[in-house]
C-alpha positions as CSV (number, residue, x, y, z in Angstrom):
1,M,-13.7,6.1,3.3
2,Y,-11.8,2.9,4.1
3,E,-10.3,2.2,7.5
4,I,-6.7,1.2,7.6
5,R,-5.7,-2.0,9.6
6,F,-2.6,-4.1,10.0
7,V,-2.4,-7.9,10.1
8,S,0.1,-7.7,13.0
9,A,2.0,-5.4,15.3
10,R,5.1,-6.1,13.3
11,V,3.6,-4.8,10.1
12,K,2.4,-1.8,11.8
13,R,5.9,-1.0,13.2
14,N,7.4,-1.5,9.7
15,H,4.7,0.7,8.3
16,I,5.5,3.5,10.7
17,K,9.2,3.0,10.1
18,L,8.6,3.6,6.5
19,L,6.5,6.6,7.0
20,K,9.3,8.2,9.1
21,I,11.6,8.5,5.9
22,L,8.8,9.9,3.6
23,S,8.0,13.6,3.1
24,K,4.7,15.1,4.2
25,V,3.3,15.2,0.7
26,V,4.1,11.7,0.0
27,K,2.6,10.5,3.3
28,D,-0.7,12.5,2.7
29,R,-0.9,11.1,-0.9
30,L,-0.5,7.5,0.5
31,R,-3.1,8.0,3.2
32,E,-5.6,9.6,0.9
33,R,-5.1,7.0,-1.8
34,L,-5.6,4.0,0.7
35,E,-8.6,5.6,2.4
36,S,-10.5,6.8,-0.7
37,Y,-9.5,4.6,-3.6
38,P,-7.3,1.6,-2.9
39,Y,-7.6,0.0,-6.3
40,P,-5.6,0.3,-9.5
41,N,-6.6,3.0,-11.7
42,P,-7.1,1.5,-15.2
43,H,-7.6,4.8,-17.0
44,Y,-4.4,6.6,-15.8
45,H,-3.4,9.4,-18.2
46,G,-0.9,11.4,-16.2
47,E,-2.7,14.4,-14.8
48,Q,-5.0,12.7,-12.2
49,K,-5.6,13.0,-8.5
50,F,-4.5,9.4,-8.0
51,P,-1.7,8.3,-10.3
52,S,-1.7,4.6,-10.9
53,K,1.0,3.5,-8.4
54,V,-1.2,0.4,-7.5
55,E,-1.0,-2.7,-9.1
56,Q,-2.4,-6.2,-8.4
57,K,0.2,-8.9,-7.3
58,G,-1.7,-12.1,-6.9
59,I,-4.6,-11.6,-4.3
60,L,-2.8,-8.5,-2.9
61,Y,-2.5,-5.0,-4.1
62,C,0.9,-3.2,-4.2
63,Y,1.4,0.4,-3.7
64,E,4.7,1.6,-4.8
65,V,5.5,4.4,-2.3
66,T,9.0,5.3,-3.6
67,G,11.3,3.7,-6.0
68,G,12.2,0.8,-3.6
69,D,9.5,0.9,-1.0
70,R,6.2,-0.9,-1.2
71,I,3.0,-1.6,0.7
72,L,1.1,-4.8,0.1
73,Y,-2.5,-4.9,1.2
74,D,-5.9,-6.5,0.7
75,V,-9.4,-4.7,0.6
76,D,-12.4,-5.8,2.5
77,E,-15.1,-4.1,0.5
78,V,-18.0,-5.2,2.8
79,E,-16.4,-3.8,5.9
80,K,-14.7,-0.9,4.0
81,I,-11.3,-1.9,5.4
82,V,-7.7,-1.8,3.9
83,I,-5.6,-4.5,5.6
84,I,-1.9,-4.0,5.3
85,H,0.1,-7.2,5.1
86,F,3.5,-5.9,4.3
87,A,5.5,-2.6,4.3
88,G,9.1,-2.5,3.4
89,N,11.5,-2.4,0.4
90,H,11.5,-4.4,-2.9
91,D,13.9,-7.1,-1.6
92,E,11.8,-7.7,1.5
93,E,8.8,-8.0,-0.8
94,I,10.4,-10.7,-2.7
95,Q,11.1,-12.6,0.6
96,F,7.5,-12.0,1.7
97,F,6.0,-13.6,-1.4
98,R,8.4,-16.5,-1.2
99,K,7.3,-17.2,2.3
100,Y,3.5,-16.7,1.9
101,S,2.9,-17.9,-1.6
């Protein structure tokens, strides 16, 4: 199991704000995915426990929560930690990459 951490208090607030608008099923699926297998699934064929909503964008991974909301994170495999760098919508994601790329 991976532990979920945040790079800043601001990112944590944005993550909590994003979770408030999601249904319980989507929240549980997100948490389970990040805690158990945070990597892209190369063999996605529809009926799997973890649909491939994760893609790699540069050095970060992107989980598409809903049609417009995303979470960008990095994985520390040694410590078994998922470090969330960004939580927000698609437009904010573009601004994030412009600022930090």
